[in-house]
C-alpha positions in Angstrom: 13.3 -5.7 17.1 12.2 -7.2 20.4 14.9 -9.2 22.3 14.4 -12.3 24.3 13.6 -10.4 27.5 10.9 -8.4 25.6 12.7 -5.1 26.2 13.0 -2.9 23.1 16.4 -2.6 21.5 18.1 0.7 21.7 19.1 1.9 18.3 21.2 4.7 16.9 19.7 6.1 13.6 22.2 6.9 10.9 21.7 8.9 7.7 23.9 10.1 4.9 22.7 13.5 3.6 23.7 14.2 0.0 23.1 17.3 -2.0 19.5 17.5 -3.2 18.2 14.9 -0.8 15.3 15.5 1.6 15.8 17.0 5.0 17.7 14.3 6.9 15.8 15.1 10.1 12.5 14.4 8.3 13.9 11.1 6.9 15.1 10.0 10.4 11.7 11.0 11.9 10.1 8.4 9.6 12.9 5.9 10.3 12.2 6.4 14.0 8.5 5.5 13.4 9.5 2.4 11.6 11.9 1.4 14.4 9.2 2.0 17.0 6.7 0.0 14.9 9.2 -2.9 14.8 9.4 -2.8 18.6 12.7 -0.9 19.0 13.5 2.5 20.4 15.6 5.4 19.1 18.3 6.6 21.5 20.2 8.9 19.2 20.9 10.2 15.7 24.0 10.6 13.6 23.9 12.5 10.3 26.8 12.9 7.9 26.8 15.3 5.0 28.6 13.7 2.0 28.6 14.0 -1.7 27.7 10.3 -1.8 27.4 7.5 0.7 30.7 5.6 1.1 30.6 2.5 -1.2 32.5 0.5 1.4 31.0 1.5 4.8 28.0 3.8 4.0 29.5 6.5 6.3 33.1 7.7 6.4 35.8 6.1 8.6 35.9 9.1 11.0 32.1 8.9 11.5 32.3 5.2 12.3 34.4 6.1 15.4 31.9 8.7 16.4 29.0 6.3 16.0 30.8 3.7 18.2 31.5 6.2 20.9 27.9 7.6 20.8 26.4 4.1 20.9 28.5 3.3 24.0 27.4 6.5 25.8 23.7 5.7 25.0 24.1 2.0 25.9 22.8 1.3 22.4 22.6 -2.3 21.1 22.7 -1.5 17.4 22.4 1.1 14.5 19.9 1.5 11.8 20.9 3.1 8.5 18.3 5.0 6.5 19.2 3.4 3.2 19.4 -0.1 1.9 23.0 -1.2 2.4 24.9 -3.2 -0.2 26.3 -6.6 0.9 29.8 -5.0 1.1 28.6 -2.0 3.1 26.7 -4.3 5.5 29.7 -6.6 6.0 32.3 -3.8 6.4 30.1 -1.7 8.7 29.2 -4.7 10.9 32.9 -5.6 11.3 33.8 -2.0 12.1 31.0 -1.5 14.7 31.1 -5.0 16.3 29.5 -6.0 18.7 26.7 -3.6 17.6 24.1 -5.0 15.3 23.9 -3.2 12.0 20.5 -3.0 10.3 19.3 -1.0 7.3 15.9 0.5 6.5 14.9 -2.4 4.3 15.5 -4.9 7.2 13.3 -2.9 9.5 10.4 -2.7 6.9 10.7 -6.4 6.2 10.6 -7.1 9.9 7.4 -5.1 10.3 5.9 -6.9 7.3 6.8 -10.3 8.8 5.1 -9.4 12.1 2.0 -8.0 10.4 1.4 -10.6 7.7 -1.7 -12.6 8.6 -3.0 -14.3 5.5 -1.2 -17.2 3.9 -0.5 -15.1 0.8 1.0 -12.3 2.8 3.3 -14.6 4.7 4.5 -16.1 1.5 5.1 -12.7 0.0 7.0 -11.5 3.0 9.2 -14.6 3.3 10.0 -14.4 -0.4 11.1 -10.7 0.0 13.2 -11.6 3.0 15.0 -14.5 1.4 15.7 -12.5 -1.8 17.2 -9.7 0.4 19.2 -12.0 2.6 20.5 -14.3 -0.2 22.9 -11.6 -1.3 24.0 -10.8 2.3 24.7 -14.2 3.9 28.2 -13.4 4.8 27.3 -10.0 6.2 24.4 -11.3 8.2 25.9 -14.7 9.2 26.7 -13.5 12.7 23.1 -12.5 13.3 21.7 -15.9 12.5 23.4 -17.4 15.5 21.5 -15.2 17.9 18.1 -15.6 16.2 16.3 -12.7 17.9 15.6 -9.1 17.5 14.6 -6.9 14.6 15.3 -8.4 11.2 15.1 -11.9 12.5 11.4 -12.6 12.3 10.0 -15.0 9.7 12.4 -17.3 7.8 15.3 -16.2 9.9 14.0 -18.4 12.6 14.2 -21.3 10.3 18.0 -20.8 9.7 17.4 -21.0 5.9 19.9 -18.2 5.3 22.9 -20.4 6.4 22.8 -22.3 3.1 22.6 -20.7 -0.3 21.3 -23.9 -1.9 18.4 -24.1 0.6 17.6 -20.5 0.0 17.4 -20.9 -3.8 15.2 -24.0 -3.4 12.9 -22.1 -1.0 12.7 -19.1 -3.2 11.7 -21.4 -6.2 9.0 -23.0 -4.0 7.6 -19.7 -2.8 7.6 -18.3 -6.4 5.7 -21.3 -7.5 3.1 -21.0 -4.7 2.6 -17.3 -5.4 2.0 -18.1 -9.1 -0.8 -20.4 -8.0 -2.2 -17.6 -5.8 -1.9 -15.2 -8.7 -3.9 -17.6 -10.9 -6.6 -17.7 -8.1 -6.7 -13.9 -8.1 -7.2 -14.0 -11.9 -10.2 -16.3 -11.5 -11.7 -14.0 -8.9 -11.1 -11.0 -11.1 -12.8 -12.8 -14.0 -15.8 -13.5 -11.9 -16.0 -9.8 -10.9 -15.6 -8.8 -14.5 -18.5 -11.0 -15.5 -20.7 -9.2 -13.0 -19.3 -5.9 -14.4 -19.0 -4.4 -10.9 -16.8 -1.3 -10.9 -13.7 -1.3 -8.7 -12.2 1.6 -6.9 -8.7 1.0 -5.6 -7.7 3.0 -2.4 -4.0 3.8 -2.4 -1.9 6.2 -0.3 1.0 6.6 2.0 1.1 4.3 5.0 -1.0 5.5 7.9 -3.0 8.1 5.8 -6.3 6.6 6.8 -7.1 4.2 3.9 -8.6 1.4 6.1 -10.6 3.9 8.1 -12.1 5.3 4.9 -12.9 1.8 3.7 -14.7 1.0 6.9 -16.6 4.2 6.9 -17.8 3.8 3.3 -18.7 0.1 3.4 -19.4 -0.5 7.1 -16.7 -3.2 7.3 -14.3 -3.8 10.1 -10.8 -3.8 8.6 -8.1 -3.3 11.2 -7.4 0.3 11.9 -4.3 1.3 13.8 -2.3 4.6 14.2 0.8 2.7 13.0 2.7 2.2 9.8 1.6 -0.7 7.7 -1.4 -1.7 9.8 -2.8 -3.4 6.6 -0.9 -5.7 4.3 -3.5 -7.8 2.7 -5.8 -6.6 0.0 -9.3 -6.2 1.3 -12.3 -5.7 -1.1 -15.7 -4.6 0.2 -18.9 -3.7 -1.5 -20.6 -0.3 -1.3 -24.1 0.5 -2.5 -24.6 4.1 -3.6 -27.6 6.3 -3.1 -28.8 5.5 -6.6 -28.5 1.7 -5.9 -25.3 1.1 -7.8 -23.0 -1.5 -6.3 -19.3 -0.5 -6.3 -16.3 -2.4 -5.0 -13.6 -0.6 -3.0 -10.3 -2.3 -2.4 -7.6 -1.4 0.2 -4.1 -2.7 0.3 -0.6 -2.1 1.7 0.4 1.5 2.1 3.4 3.1 0.3 6.4 4.6 1.8 9.7 6.3 0.8 12.3 3.9 -0.4 9.8 1.0 -0.5 12.2 -2.0 -0.9 12.1 -3.4 -4.4 12.1 -6.9 -2.9 8.7 -6.1 -1.4 7.4 -4.5 -4.6 8.4 -7.6 -6.5 7.0 -10.1 -3.9 3.7 -8.2 -3.5 3.2 -7.7 -7.2 0.1 -9.9 -7.3 -1.4 -8.0 -4.3 -0.5 -4.6 -5.7 -1.8 -5.5 -9.1 -5.4 -5.1 -7.8 -4.9 -1.4 -8.5 -4.0 -2.2 -12.1 -7.5 -3.6 -12.7 -9.3 -0.7 -11.0 -11.7 1.7 -12.8 -10.7 4.5 -10.5 -7.7 5.2 -8.2 -8.7 6.8 -5.0 -5.6 8.4 -3.4 -5.8 9.1 0.3 -3.5 11.8 1.7 -3.2 13.0 5.3 -4.1 16.7 5.2 -2.6 17.2 8.7 0.8 15.9 7.7 3.5 18.6 7.2 5.1 16.4 4.6 1.8 16.0 2.7 3.1 17.0 -0.8 6.3 15.0 -0.6 4.4 11.9 0.4 1.9 12.4 -2.4 4.9 12.4 -4.8 6.0 9.1 -3.4 2.6 7.6 -4.0 2.5 8.8 -7.6 6.0 7.6 -8.2 5.1 4.2 -6.8 2.0 4.0 -9.0 4.2 4.8 -12.1 6.7 2.1 -11.0 3.8 -0.4 -11.0 2.7 0.8 -14.4 -0.5 2.4 -13.1 -0.7 5.8 -14.6 -3.7 5.7 -17.0 -6.5 5.6 -14.5 -8.8 8.4 -13.4 -7.6 9.6 -10.0 -9.6 11.1 -7.2 -7.5 12.6 -4.3 -9.0 13.0 -0.9 -7.3 15.0 1.7 -8.2 13.1 4.9 -8.2 14.1 8.5 -9.7 17.6 7.7 -11.1 17.5 11.2 -7.5 18.0 12.5 -6.7 21.2 10.5 -8.1 24.6 9.9 -7.3 25.0 6.2 -10.3 25.9 4.1 -9.3 23.8 1.1 -6.6 21.7 -0.5 -6.3 20.7 -4.2 -4.4 18.2 -6.2 -3.8 19.7 -9.7 -2.7 16.2 -11.0 -6.0 14.5 -10.0 -9.3 14.4 -11.9 -11.0 15.6 -8.7 -10.0 16.3 -5.1 -11.9 16.8 -1.9 -11.4 17.5 1.8 -12.8 14.7 3.9 -12.7 13.1 7.3 -12.9 9.3 7.2 -13.4 9.4 11.0 -16.4 11.7 11.1 -17.7 11.1 7.6 -17.4 14.7 6.5 -17.1 15.1 2.7 -17.9 11.4 1.9 -21.1 12.3 0.0 -19.2 14.5 -2.4 -16.6 11.7 -2.8 -19.2 9.0 -3.7 -21.0 11.4 -6.0 -17.8 12.0 -7.9 -17.1 8.3 -8.1 -20.5 7.7 -9.6 -19.9 10.6 -12.0 -16.6 9.2 -13.3 -18.1 5.7 -13.6 -21.0 7.1 -15.5 -18.7 8.9 -18.0 -17.1 5.5 -18.6 -20.4 3.7 -19.2 -23.1 3.5 -21.8 -26.4 5.3 -21.8 -29.5 3.2 -22.0 -33.0 4.4 -22.6 -35.6 1.7 -23.2 -38.4 -0.5 -22.1 -37.6 -3.9 -20.6 -40.5 -6.4 -21.1 -41.8 -8.0 -17.9 -40.8 -11.3 -19.3 -37.1 -10.1 -19.1 -37.3 -8.8 -15.5 -33.9 -10.2 -14.7 -32.4 -7.6 -17.0 -34.0 -4.9 -15.0 -32.4 -6.4 -11.9 -29.0 -6.4 -13.6 -29.4 -2.8 -14.4 -30.1 -1.9 -10.8 -27.2 -3.9 -9.4 -24.6 -3.4 -12.0 -25.4 0.0 -13.5 -26.5 3.5 -12.3 -30.2 3.7 -12.4 -31.5 7.2 -13.1 -35.2 6.6 -13.5 -37.7 3.7 -13.9 -41.4 3.7 -14.7 -43.8 0.8 -14.8 -46.0 1.0 -17.9 -48.2 -1.7 -19.7 -45.4 -2.7 -22.1 -42.8 -3.2 -19.3 -40.4 -1.2 -17.2 -39.2 2.0 -18.8 -35.6 2.6 -17.6 -33.0 5.3 -18.0 -29.6 4.3 -16.7 -25.8 4.1 -17.3 -24.7 0.5 -17.8 -21.4 -1.3 -18.3 -20.4 -2.2 -21.9 -21.2 -6.0 -21.6 -24.7 -5.3 -20.2 -25.3 -2.6 -22.9 -24.9 -5.3 -25.6 -27.6 -7.5 -24.0 -29.9 -4.5 -23.7 -29.5 -3.2 -27.3 -32.7 -4.8 -28.7 -34.8 -3.0 -26.0 -33.5 0.5 -26.6 -36.0 3.2 -27.6 -33.6 5.8 -28.8 -30.1 7.1 -28.7 -28.6 10.0 -26.7 -28.5 10.9 -23.1 -30.7 9.1 -20.6 -34.2 10.5 -20.2 -34.6 11.9 -16.7 
């Protein structure tokens, strides 16, 4: 959204409020954040109450004149609509408001992603999402391609691919093929992790809830932390060693948001699929956010959209250092805690709960490992949850929870069934 002279574009935010929809002011507050993150600036808002958005121009004809007059008074350069516009809505509204630029929520989010993508995979995913979105809107966006600047013009827009449908189709095919190769690489990585039987906890949540801060605090890593929307796009996996010596992997990926463009969900499928292979879903929610519950519903709905609804869920209400509430609970989660990823408050309870859930999903082992099989004892320490060990003449007497694959290799050394001997 930054123009050639690096001054932020002045945008009018537009929302159609229908019966049963969320408070339009709250929706536009979030849209204003998105616009600011993209490098623009809000200079006014227009809200229209309608039964449904106009299929031709999004807002009604009378409201178009009001928007044009308001934009002129505020010296605005464009408008941003809070919903994804259809090709006809984009074309008709652009013609009616010319010379103002007309953008929609999806274009702003895609623009942010294009600016934030750093890995080669992330750049491929963003470009694919942009091209899929623009391929249906070539006529509506054609005027924008000539200028080649501002919000919605990052990434492939600068290559002028959108001016030719054939080139777009060829590029989409090439990107899809490249991402399939990336997906196969991810599968190999997952297979290697599976062989090591290391448990995986996937951190999910609304954008800017503090997921990266939590990952850094738990694992001592240095993933980028910013008080901005979509600070992290690429999946990051880091190792954590619990107090009992068990190694656990934590993964962090792109945050969710209302009306997350389906183009992005499709393009980022291999990235978001990390959560599908997790042992536990760790949902991070901003306890200080007045829209806390509504945003938690968005996260749950997105997980269901991705087909991830059969995993144990731990909800942590982050940023408890900013509020004075004694406690918050998530009745839909297997467990929930108040924490502060910034100060570390509550993280001991969180990691204890993670170990408890993992233990419930693992096998009990009580036995004696001969000294000639010392590598098995090492495997138990690194891949299981060691509860006790004692060195005796026959070998190492161990009580632990171990993953299924390792339990099979330990079967001949078991001394008895039942719970671990503490």
